[in-house]
N, C-alpha and C positions, 0 to 999 in steps of 0.2 A: 419517410418514413419509423419503423415501428414502433409501439406510443410504451414495445414493452423492451425497445435499449436505452441504453442511459448513454450509450459514449461507443460510436464509432469512430475507428480510423480508414479513411479512407488512403488507398496510396499513396501511401507518406515515403515519406523521400529524404534521403538528409547525407551531403556533400561537407568533408569536413576536406580543403583541399584535391589532391587526384586520390581519399579517400573514399570513396560509396558506403560507410557503418551501415545507412540502412533502404533497404531497394526492393521498394510498389508494393508495401507491407500495408493488406486492410483488415480490418473486424474489425465483429461487434461484443459490445461491451452488456448481457440483457439485468435489468435491475435484480438485485437479489441473489444475483450465482455469485460462486467465486474464480476470475477464471485469470488462469494464471500464464506466464509468461517464458521457457524452459528454455537449453541452449547452453553448446557449450560456453566457454572465456571468451568474449569479442563476435560472442553472436549480433547486437545491437540495443539485447531485453532493457540494459537503463538508458541506452539510446533515442526507445521510444518513450519510456515513463520522459523523461527528460523532455520529451516532444509534448506530453499531453498535456505539464505538469506547463509548457510556455519559459523553459529555461535555454530551452533552441526552438528555432524555430521554419519551419521545416522548408529541404528548400523545393520540391512538390509534392503536393496533397496536402487533407487538413485531417485535422480531430475538428465530430462535431460530439455538441453535450446537449444535452435533454434537448436535441433539432440544429442547437447554435453555433456559429461553429465559433471556437477560440480563439481564430486568429487575431483577433483586435485586445485580447484580453492580456495586462502584462501580467509577469509572472507572480505578482505581488496579490493583482483582481481573482487567479484562480481558488486560494482559499474561502474568499468572499460568498465566488458561486457552490461550494458544498463540496468543493474537492480538496479531501486531506492527504496529506503523505506524511512516511518514514524516510528514514535514508539507509545503508548499506554501514555505515558509517557513521553513528550514531552523534548527533548535532541536539547537543542538549548544556543550558548553562550548567557548570558543575558545578559554583563558588555561589547557587544558589539551592533552595527547599525545590524537593515532591513539590508538592505545594507553590510554592510558587512559580514553576516551572510550566506547568496546567493551567497554571490561570490566566497566566501569559497566549494559550489558545484561544482567550477567548475574545481576543484582540479580533476576532474576524467581526464581531456577538458587539463589538464599543459599539454603543446607541450617543451618549456627552462629548459633550465639546470640552477646549482643551479649559478655556475658563470654566464651567462649574467643576473639569477634576479642581480648577486651582483654591475654587472656592468650598471644594466638598459638598455639596448642597447634598439636597436629598436627592432628587434625581438619580445621580450621583452612588450616594448610599445603598436603594436600591439595587441599582445595577450592580456594587460588588456584592451580599445580599442574592442576587440571583445567581451572578459569577462561582458565586464559592459555591451555591448547593448544584447547583450544574456538576466543577469539577469533582465535589463529591463523592454525585452516583459513577462517575468512570471512578474512581478512587476505591468507591466499594465491588463493582461490577471486574473491577481483575486486577481485587482483593488488594492494593498499596498503603492497605491504610498502618500497616506498623512502619512505614518509611515514609511516612506524611513529611511529618517537621523532615527527617533528614537532611542533613547534603548528598549531591548527587552525588561528587565526587569521591567521595570514603563508600560509596554503594557495587557492587557484583554486576563485572557486566552483561549480567544473565535478566537483573533487576532492570539495568540502566536500558536495556531494551523494549522492555516489558513499559518504562517512564515515557519514554516515547509512542509508543504506541496511545497512553494513555490520555498525553498531548494530543495527539491528530484525531484520536475523538474528543475531545472537550469543543473540537472547533464543531462536532453534531455536524458532518459529512453527509454527504447520500453516496458519493464511492470516496474510498478507501482505497491510497494505493501503496504496495509496499513492497521493499529493494531487502530483496532480500535479507524477512524476519526471522530466518532459524540460523541468519551469520554467526559466524562465533562463542553460537552455544553449543551446552554437551546434551544427549537423549535427551536425560529429564525435562529439558529443560527449552524444548524443541517438540517434547507433547507435551509438553505445557501451552506451546500457542498454536499450536494445533488446536488444542480446547477454545482459546480464547479464540483468535477466527474461526471458529466453526457457529461458537457465541454469539461476535456479532454478526457474521450474518444471519442463525436464524431464531438472535434475541432482539438485536435491535435493529433490524429488517435493513443494515448498509450495501450497498455490495461490495463485492474483494477485487480490482489491481494485482496482480501480483506475480512479481521476480521473483525464480526457488530455482538453488541447488538439489539440495534436500526435495529425492522422489521421492522417500516416504513418506511427509512431510507435505508434497502437492498430489501425489492420492488417497493421501486421508479429509482432503480441502477441497478438490479440486472440483468442481461440479464440469470444464474444459477445460482446456488446456490449448495454447499453441506452441509447438518449436520452432524454433528462428540459428539459422545459421548465416555465415559470413550476410550477413544483415538482410536476409531470405527467409522467406513462408517455408519451414520441412510438410509441417503436420496441422492439425488444427482436428478435437475430436475431444470423447472424455479422455481419459488418466487412463485407459486402459488401450484404445486406441492408436490413442499415440503412440507408449510407449512401443509397441508390438507394430509401430512403421516401419518401415525396411530403412529406410530413409533415414530416420531420427534413433535408428540401434547407431548403424553406421558414427551418426557425426555426437551421438552428444553419449547415448549407455552405452557401445564401445564392444558388447556380442547376443547372443541369444539368451545365456546365462543369468547377464544381471537384470538382461527381463522378466524373468522367469521369477526371480527372488525378488522384485519389487511387485509383481503378481502375487505372493502371498501375502506383502511387509502388510496392511493393510489387517487382515487379516485376526495377527498378531495384537494387534491396538483394542481391537474390538471398535472401530472405530468402522 
């Protein structure tokens, strides 16, 4: 495997009873890129995400991360390898503060024992200070200072989307899986999300694997795109190459007029 490949999916297939949700899907994600999966509902995108994060075990094929198979890694062990994930439906502790939610993201770096935690030893105190410092860095990075001590339940949906992104960043991932990050966001919030994703790649050096429906966001932040339909790969390449592929137009974009408008879209945001 090439040294610049962070994650590799090889001939992935997933069958649920008589339904073949993913059929022989292969792709590589290179270090330092934003790689995006697109396709209509039911294309198999989220199933691929669940195979990578260990929620599902593939019927066939395997996922390699940093040259090693993830086949024997349980779901709770994936984060410890440097893979973080957000969900299409926000998964936060609503009756806890933003700060408390982000501190949970530091759990993968816990180095103290239960006994030392009970007696709040010097090592525990030092670990908590370090965790707080890391969380504050993420709060500053995503401009969440104003919401630090707010209860999640009382915050707008768009802010909670950013908080979930922040919690994932608190794990210090090498690979960040974003499941439809613009879902439920308005146009302005989607523009902000594009800004954050670009900075996560360019400033933090984190590789991003994303599932997304908003083609404007896909065009602005993606280095490469893989289009899926009915569990299979239709096309792979740059956003412009995939958007102009005849099979993608038919299965996902609908018409050549849509493609023409999408090609013009990136220029509007200046990205």
